[in-house]
C-alpha positions as CSV (number, residue, x, y, z in Angstrom):
1,P,33.3,-78.1,157.3
2,V,29.9,-78.2,155.1
3,C,29.0,-77.1,152.2
4,E,25.0,-76.7,150.6
5,V,23.7,-74.0,152.2
6,N,24.1,-71.0,154.6
7,E,22.2,-69.2,156.8
8,V,21.4,-67.1,154.0
9,T,20.8,-63.7,155.2
10,I,24.6,-63.3,154.7
11,D,24.9,-63.5,158.4
12,Q,28.3,-64.6,157.7
13,I,29.9,-61.7,154.5
14,D,38.1,-57.9,155.3
15,D,41.9,-57.0,152.5
16,E,44.2,-59.9,151.5
17,E,43.9,-61.8,148.2
18,D,45.0,-65.1,148.7
19,I,43.4,-67.7,145.9
20,V,44.0,-71.5,145.7
21,D,46.3,-72.0,142.5
22,D,45.4,-74.7,140.5
23,D,48.8,-76.0,140.5
24,E,49.5,-75.8,144.2
25,D,49.3,-79.3,146.4
26,E,47.0,-81.5,145.1
27,E,45.6,-82.6,148.4
28,M,44.6,-78.9,149.1
29,N,42.7,-78.5,146.1
30,N,40.8,-81.7,147.1
31,F,39.1,-79.9,150.0
32,G,37.0,-77.3,148.4
33,L,34.9,-76.9,151.4
34,C,32.6,-74.2,151.1
35,F,31.5,-73.0,154.5
36,P,33.3,-73.8,158.0
37,G,30.9,-75.8,160.6
38,T,30.6,-73.1,163.0
39,S,28.6,-71.0,160.2
40,R,25.1,-70.8,161.7
41,V,21.7,-71.8,159.8
42,T,18.2,-71.3,160.8
43,M,15.9,-74.6,161.1
44,K,12.5,-74.7,160.6
45,G,10.7,-74.9,163.8
46,K,13.6,-73.7,165.6
47,K,14.3,-70.1,167.4
48,D,17.9,-70.2,167.5
49,T,20.3,-70.9,164.9
50,I,22.5,-73.8,165.0
51,P,25.9,-74.2,163.6
52,M,26.2,-76.3,160.0
53,S,28.1,-79.2,161.9
54,K,25.2,-79.9,163.7
55,L,22.9,-80.5,160.8
56,R,21.2,-83.6,159.5
57,L,19.9,-85.0,156.3
58,G,16.2,-84.2,155.9
59,D,16.7,-80.9,158.3
60,S,14.7,-78.1,156.7
61,I,16.7,-75.0,156.9
62,L,16.0,-70.9,156.1
63,V,17.7,-70.3,152.7
64,D,16.6,-66.6,152.0
65,T,15.1,-63.4,153.5
66,T,11.3,-64.7,152.3
67,G,10.7,-67.2,154.7
68,T,11.8,-70.2,152.2
69,Y,13.1,-73.2,153.6
70,E,14.8,-76.1,152.1
71,T,15.5,-79.6,152.9
72,V,19.3,-80.7,153.6
73,Y,19.5,-83.8,150.9
74,T,23.2,-83.9,151.0
75,F,26.7,-82.8,152.1
76,G,28.7,-82.5,149.3
77,H,32.2,-81.3,151.0
78,Y,31.5,-82.6,154.4
79,S,34.8,-83.5,156.0
80,P,34.9,-83.5,159.8
81,N,38.5,-84.6,159.8
82,A,39.9,-82.4,156.7
83,P,43.3,-80.6,157.3
84,K,42.6,-77.0,158.3
85,V,41.9,-74.6,155.2
86,P,41.5,-71.1,155.2
87,F,38.3,-69.7,154.9
88,V,37.1,-65.9,153.5
89,K,35.2,-63.5,156.3
90,I,33.6,-60.8,154.3
91,M,32.0,-57.9,155.9
92,T,29.5,-55.7,154.3
93,R,28.2,-52.1,154.9
94,N,24.5,-53.5,156.0
95,G,26.5,-55.6,158.8
96,S,26.1,-58.6,157.3
97,Q,28.9,-61.2,157.4
98,L,29.8,-64.2,155.3
99,T,32.5,-67.0,155.7
100,L,33.3,-69.2,152.9
101,S,35.6,-71.1,151.3
102,E,38.5,-69.1,149.3
103,R,36.8,-70.7,146.0
104,H,33.8,-70.7,146.9
105,M,31.6,-68.1,144.4
106,V,30.2,-64.8,145.2
107,M,27.9,-62.9,143.4
108,T,28.7,-59.4,142.6
109,E,26.8,-56.7,140.5
110,M,29.0,-57.8,137.6
111,T,29.6,-61.8,137.8
112,P,30.3,-64.6,140.3
113,I,33.8,-64.6,141.7
114,P,36.0,-66.7,144.1
115,A,35.3,-65.3,147.3
116,S,39.2,-64.9,147.4
117,R,39.0,-62.0,145.0
118,I,36.5,-60.1,146.7
119,K,38.1,-56.8,147.9
120,T,37.0,-53.9,150.0
121,G,34.8,-51.5,148.0
122,D,33.2,-54.2,145.7
123,T,29.3,-54.5,145.5
124,I,27.9,-57.9,146.2
125,I,24.5,-59.2,145.8
126,H,22.8,-59.8,149.3
127,V,20.5,-62.7,149.8
128,S,17.8,-60.2,149.9
129,G,18.6,-59.5,145.9
130,E,19.9,-55.8,147.3
131,N,23.6,-54.7,146.4
132,D,25.5,-54.2,149.6
133,V,29.0,-52.7,149.4
134,V,32.2,-54.7,150.8
135,V,34.0,-53.1,153.8
136,S,36.6,-55.8,154.7
137,T,37.5,-59.1,154.3
138,K,40.1,-61.3,155.9
139,I,41.5,-64.9,155.4
140,I,40.8,-66.8,158.7
141,H,41.9,-70.4,159.7
């Protein structure tokens, strides 16, 4: 799993609430992974998306719906040998989906909250800046 960027057209956003508690196993708390390596991003100059696990420092990736690309400068949570951790898969009314770690913040119309607390019916802010309604969330491993 990796962190820093996502193919930010929420190409990765079901009804379980399961947040990692601060008192839980310290080893698990050390793995605050943001996105699974299978999350896909668009690289500058490439037609198809690639999995985040294939990103390298210096790659330029799409970060919004206006065509802005940014350079990958670090992998803050790159842990290819990390234990399996749960991720939250969020699906929205407009057909977008987002898969990210339980603790990763998601911007709602009110305030950012951990992905694990997103529920069906919540309104989240899509990367385009538009509101989008959550139709389902699911914990995946």
